[in-house]
C-alpha positions in Angstrom: -3.8 0.4 -9.5 -0.2 -0.1 -10.2 3.0 -0.2 -8.3 5.7 0.9 -10.6 8.5 -0.3 -8.4 11.2 -3.1 -9.6 11.3 -5.7 -6.9 7.8 -5.1 -5.0 5.4 -7.2 -5.9 1.7 -7.2 -4.8 1.0 -10.9 -3.3 -3.0 -10.1 -2.4 -5.5 -7.3 -2.3 -8.9 -7.6 -0.7 -11.4 -5.1 0.7 -10.4 -3.6 4.3 -12.9 -4.5 6.8 -13.6 -0.5 7.4 -13.3 0.8 3.9 -10.7 0.8 0.9 -8.6 -1.8 0.2 -5.8 -3.7 2.0 -2.6 -4.5 0.1 0.0 -7.3 1.1 3.1 -6.2 -0.5 6.4 -8.1 -0.4 10.1 -7.0 -1.5 11.6 -9.8 -3.6 14.5 -8.2 -5.1 16.9 -8.0 -2.1 17.1 -4.2 -2.1 15.8 -1.7 0.0 13.1 0.5 -1.9 10.3 3.0 -1.1 6.8 3.3 -2.2 5.1 6.7 -2.1 2.5 8.5 -4.4 4.9 9.0 -7.1 5.2 5.2 -7.9 1.7 4.2 -7.0 -0.9 5.0 -9.6 -4.8 4.7 -9.2 -7.8 5.0 -10.9 -9.3 7.7 -8.5 -7.5 10.1 -6.1 -6.3 8.5 -3.0 -7.6 9.6 0.2 -5.1 8.1 2.6 -2.7 5.0 3.4 -2.4 3.4 6.5 0.3 0.8 7.4 -1.5 -2.1 8.9 -0.6 -5.7 10.1 -2.0 -8.8 8.7 -5.3 -8.7 10.9 -5.9 -5.0 9.6 -5.0 -3.2 13.1 -3.2 0.1 12.6 0.5 0.5 12.8 0.8 4.0 11.5 -1.8 6.1 10.0 -1.5 8.8 7.3 1.5 7.5 5.7 3.1 9.5 2.9 5.8 6.9 1.9 6.8 3.3 2.9 10.1 2.0 3.1 10.5 -1.7 2.4 13.8 -3.5 3.2 15.0 -6.4 1.6 12.7 -9.3 1.7 10.1 -7.2 3.8 6.5 -8.1 4.0 4.3 -5.1 4.6 0.5 -4.7 4.6 -1.0 -1.4 3.7 -4.7 -0.1 3.6 -5.4 2.4 1.0 -8.7 4.5 1.2 -10.2 6.6 -2.2 -11.9 9.6 -2.3 -15.4 9.4 -3.0 -16.3 9.8 -6.7 -16.8 13.4 -8.1 -20.7 14.1 -8.5 
């Protein structure tokens, strides 16, 4: 997976408790920026994205994009489509 957004750093990734992976993101350039499907590339189809808190509790389900303010810290859970048979 790659995130093609200047100033956005993936601090940590880990398996999510209920499937998928959890990303810890940080904006480090001091500029407002937006993540969406156009600048997040994955090795397989993305099924859903959910903004969560540090414990993995849902903040907003089914997000299409995520705005990061200057020096913002966010957590996102990504779920991927099952591989084709």
